[in-house]
Structures are given as C-alpha cells and as structure tokens.
C-alpha positions, 0 to 999 in steps of 0.5 A, spaced: 577 138 512 570 141 509 566 144 514 560 141 511 558 136 516 551 134 512 555 133 506 551 127 502 545 129 505 540 130 500 533 134 502 527 135 498 524 141 501 516 142 500 516 148 505 513 155 504 514 162 506 518 163 513 518 157 518 520 151 513 525 154 509 528 157 515 529 150 518 532 147 511 537 153 510 540 151 517 541 144 513 544 147 507 549 151 511 551 145 514 552 141 508 546 138 506 544 139 499 537 142 499 532 141 493 526 147 493 520 144 490 515 149 487 510 148 483 510 150 475 504 155 476 505 157 483 511 160 487 513 161 494 510 168 496 517 170 499 520 171 492 516 178 492 521 179 497 528 178 494 532 180 500 528 175 505 528 170 500 536 170 499 536 169 506 532 163 507 534 159 500 541 160 500 545 155 498 539 150 495 537 148 488 530 149 485 526 145 481 519 146 478 514 140 479 507 139 478 505 134 484 498 133 481 500 130 475 501 123 474 508 124 471 510 129 476 509 124 482 513 119 478 519 124 477 517 126 485 518 119 487 525 118 483 527 124 487 525 121 494 529 114 492 535 119 492 534 123 498 535 122 506 530 127 508 523 130 505 520 136 509 513 139 508 509 144 511 502 143 508 496 142 513 495 135 515 493 131 510 494 135 504 500 130 502 496 124 503 491 127 498 496 128 493 498 121 493 505 123 496 504 122 504 509 118 508 506 111 507 507 112 499 514 115 500 516 110 504 515 104 499 520 108 495 525 110 500 524 105 506 530 109 510 527 116 509 526 121 514 519 125 512 519 132 517 512 135 517 512 142 520 505 145 521 501 150 525 498 145 530 501 138 529 498 133 525 492 131 530 487 135 535 481 140 534 486 145 531 489 141 526 486 143 520 486 151 522 489 156 519 494 160 523 500 165 523 506 167 528 502 171 531 496 166 533 501 161 535 504 167 540 497 168 543 495 161 544 502 160 547 501 165 552 507 169 549 503 175 547 500 175 554 506 177 557 509 182 552 508 189 552 508 195 556 508 198 563 501 200 562 499 193 560 498 194 553 500 188 549 506 188 543 507 184 537 514 182 538 519 184 532 520 177 530 516 171 528 518 167 534 513 161 533 515 160 526 523 161 527 522 157 533 518 151 529 524 152 524 529 150 529 525 144 532 524 142 525 532 141 524 533 138 531 528 133 529 531 132 522 538 131 525 535 126 530 531 122 525 537 121 521 541 118 527 534 114 528 534 111 521 542 110 521 541 106 527 534 102 526 535 102 518 527 104 518 524 110 515 521 115 521 516 120 520 517 127 524 511 132 526 513 139 529 508 144 530 509 152 531 504 153 536 508 147 541 515 150 539 512 156 541 509 153 548 516 150 549 519 157 550 514 159 556 515 152 559 519 154 565 514 160 566 508 155 566 512 151 571 512 157 576 505 158 574 502 151 575 505 152 582 503 159 584 497 160 580 498 167 579 497 169 572 503 174 569 502 180 565 507 185 561 512 188 566 510 184 572 515 178 571 522 179 573 525 179 565 519 182 561 519 188 565 518 188 573 525 189 575 529 196 574 536 193 573 533 189 566 530 194 562 530 198 556 531 206 558 531 212 553 537 217 552 536 224 552 536 224 545 531 219 544 535 213 543 535 207 547 540 203 552 539 196 554 541 194 562 541 187 564 545 187 570 541 181 573 547 179 577 549 183 584 556 185 581 554 188 575 549 192 578 553 194 583 558 196 577 553 199 573 551 204 580 558 206 581 560 208 574 554 211 573 555 215 579 550 213 583 553 208 589 548 209 593 542 205 589 546 199 590 542 197 596 535 199 593 534 193 589 533 190 596 527 194 597 519 193 597 516 193 590 514 200 591 521 202 592 523 198 586 518 202 582 521 208 585 528 206 582 525 204 575 523 212 575 530 215 577 533 210 572 529 213 567 531 220 569 538 217 569 538 215 562 535 221 560 540 226 563 546 223 558 546 222 550 546 216 547 553 217 545 555 218 552 552 212 554 555 208 549 562 210 552 560 208 559 558 201 556 565 200 554 566 197 561 565 190 560 562 188 566 556 193 566 551 188 562 550 195 558 549 195 551 546 200 545 539 198 542 541 198 535 537 200 529 538 195 523 543 201 519 548 200 525 548 193 526 553 191 520 558 196 523 558 193 530 565 191 532 563 184 534 559 183 528 565 186 523 570 181 527 566 175 527 565 176 519 557 175 521 555 179 514 557 175 508 556 177 501 553 173 495 552 175 487 547 172 483 548 170 476 544 176 474 550 180 477 545 183 484 549 183 490 546 181 497 548 180 504 547 175 509 548 173 515 553 168 517 550 161 520 551 162 528 554 154 528 561 154 527 566 149 527 573 152 528 577 147 526 574 146 519 574 150 513 567 154 512 564 154 504 563 160 501 555 162 501 551 160 495 546 165 493 538 162 493 536 159 486 531 162 482 525 158 481 526 152 478 533 154 476 536 147 477 529 143 474 533 141 467 540 139 471 536 135 476 532 131 471 537 130 466 541 127 472 535 122 473 536 120 466 531 124 462 533 127 455 532 134 453 526 132 448 523 129 455 524 136 458 521 139 452 514 135 453 514 136 460 514 143 459 508 143 454 505 138 459 505 143 465 509 137 469 515 142 470 
C-alpha cells in the first residue's frame, strides 16, 4: 500500500515565503497534489534561496497565473472547481479585493476547504498590520523569556511563529476535510501566526494567571533556572546539553561524572542551585567535547552534544532513520531534504520529488483543463500566464 494518505486531495497553494509553503509541503508529503500558484511578473522570494525553496516546495507542481485579469480568474475558478483545498497567505481582505475570496470560490466549489494564514488573523485591530516571526514572538511573550543568565533577550534560532502557523494550518486543513466529508459544505479556516505562537506559551500563561509573577530569561525551570536543565560549554569551546530533569537521570549523571555528592544539591535553596550551576560550568570546562560525548553514550543521562549543522547528517540516529534524503532536479542539481517526521511503518514511502521551477507545470495544467496550445500562446502574450 502507498504511504500517500492524502492521495486524491488537490491543494491550490497561493502562499509565499515560509509559513504557508511549510504547511503545504507537509500536505504534499502526505500525498496531496499541491499546485503552487505564482504571478507571471512576480515570484516567491524564497526562490532566491534554492536550498530553502527545495525544502518548502518539495513535491509540488507550479503554475503562473495573473489573478488581476478576467481570464486569469476564469482559469483560477476552474482550478477551484477541481480542488479540495485552497491555501492563501495574503493580508485579510486581499482575496476579496481580487474577486477570488471565500464567497466567490464557494460558488464554484460548495465543498471547498478555504484556509487563510495571516499574521494576526482576519479580525481585530492588528488584522491589517504587517509583521514577521520576531514580531509575533514578541507579542506572544516568547521573546521576553528567551535569553541569557544576564537577562538579555535573544532571537531564537528558528522561525517559531512561522513554522507553528504552518503546522496549525495543516491541522486546520485536515479538520476541514473531515468537516466537508461529514457536512458536505464548504468551510473557511482562519489561522494566525501570532495566535499559533501564543498557544505555545499557554501553559506558562496559566501559571502566570495564578501567581501573577512575570517570568524572564533564565527564571523559569525550563529556560535556564535549573542547573540540571542547561547548556554547558566544554573545555575546548563546544557545548553540551544536560536535560536530567528526573531524579534518576540526575543521579546517574552525578555518579558518571564522579560527583555523587552533588545529587542532593538540587534540593537546596535558590542560592545553592546557583552555586551548583557555577560548579557544573567548571565541571564541563574540565573535559573536552569528545570526552563528554563518550560519557553521553550512556542512555540514561539525558546528555547530548549541541551539533553544528555540518555534523547533523552524520549523527547515528539521523543515518539509521534515513532522515536526510536526496533529490535531483531536471537540470541535474542535487539537493538534500529532511524526511517528513510523520511515518506510516506499514505503508510504502514514496520517493521525494524536487520543488517545481516557477510555472513549470503551467502548460500541463492548462492543457488538462481543455485549453489548446494556441490558447497558451495567447495567454502568454496577454500576461495571463
């Protein structure tokens, strides 16, 4: 059996940059046919970053279409009629102004899942505001709790709000498909990157609403306050992560590190825990990165090296699970992709398919709609494709 669980589901993808394309790439991984729609005179800015673009546009087909022309809208609505899902990432109201909003699309496909991903959602005083990942992280409080022992804030290394928004988009689309299957009616989905990010701190906000104490960098148990849940620098300047939260793991670490007497220090005062943190810093500096890696072979320490990107591919777990896959484009260039984390062990996994060139499948798609070669030439002259 094929691992394409969403085979037969067609997705029109009008999204750009990272959030929407990340989500639709997941739908593609699950077997959906994703058609990436771009304007003839413009393109997704990520095309300037080929490695980046390959990852988030893998497995899709590409078409160019000018939605500002009457003929472009006509073709677009034909695609809507043949699709189960539409994903867009414009500011609220743009699709309506183009004449291709939810109500217009619903007339052409009364069973369409119409998913909108935006910075702040379709309503509210921020709906029209521009924003990017760091702005959403700031408003959601994530930036305020990310930083150093000195209290300085730090930008996270990945785009948390963008990626979480893409994941919630996928969840919404899957739920929307189920709703349409049950009710036989079109459904509209409104996903906000800000709200997606806010959901990640909901448990911490729950604690705040009870205690009323604002947290900050290194003041929470899992953002730096605990000595047994920390990043520590080794003697040769590399870093190790210690995540020995449970007593048995902390005890194992202390014994393996030759510091059995430290086990009870976690039960001391805040001042004692700070002293323990300082002692741990000195302990980690007393050994090399390689020496700590050897110690980390013990499976019950919760101790791991902080890899550089250049080291990830050779990690034994990455190699054993085949997490890095290769694809080759039509022009012969080879790219490496990270395998989808969603697995179906009893189903056959399809080979990865490279991202499309801009508009690569335009002619194929239009011919499948019944247009002729002569029509395509005319469309190109009129700027429709």
